[in-house]
N, C-alpha and C positions, 0 to 999 in steps of 0.2 A: 513425574510432574504432569499436570493436567493441561490438555490442549484447550486453548481459548480461541474464539472467533472475534476478530476485531473488524470494524467497519468504518471506513473513512470516506469523507467527501474530498475529492482531489481536483487539481488543476490539469490533470492529464486528459486532454481533449483531442489529440491527434496522434498519428503514427509516430512522428518524431519524438514527441514527449513520452509516448508509450515505450519506445525503444530505450530512451535514457532512463526512465523509471524502472524498467525491467532489469537493466544492468545493475542499478543500485540495489534493487530488492534481492537479486540473486547474490550479490556480494554481502549485504547485511544479514540476510535471512536464508542461508543455504539449506537449512533443515526444515523450513516452513513451506506451506502451500499458500499461494496467493493468486488472485485474479482480479481483473478490472472489468467493470460493466460500463463501457463507454457509450452505450445507448441510453443509459440513465442520465437524467439532467444534472446529477451531482457527480458524474464520472466516478462511480463507487469503486473503491478498492476493498476487497475482503481478504483477510489474512488469517489462516489457521496456524497457530504457533504455540509452543510451550513458553516462549519468551514474552516479556511485556514489550510489545513492539511500539507502543505509543511514544515512548521517550525516544526511540531510535528514529522514528519517522517524522515527528512533528516539526523539527527544525532542520530537515535535510536540505541540501543545496540544489536539488534537482526539480522537485515539484512541491507545491503547497498541498497540505492535507490537514483535515480536521476530523477528529474522531467523532462519530455519531453515537448517540446514546440509544 
C-alpha cells in the first residue's frame, strides 16, 4: 500500500488541545506519522499514512479539522 500525506486545518491551538488530539491520533493511527504546526495560522496537522485518514478525522469528538487541497 502507498503512503499518502494528508494536510488538515485544525482547531488545535494550545497545549491542552494538543495533548487531547495527540491521545486520539495515537489511538486511531498507531502505524502513522503525524505532526502539528501550531505556529501556522491554520494550526496545520500533517499525517503520513497508508490509511485514508480523512474519514477517521473529520468528525472526531476532540478537535475540528478540514482537509486542505
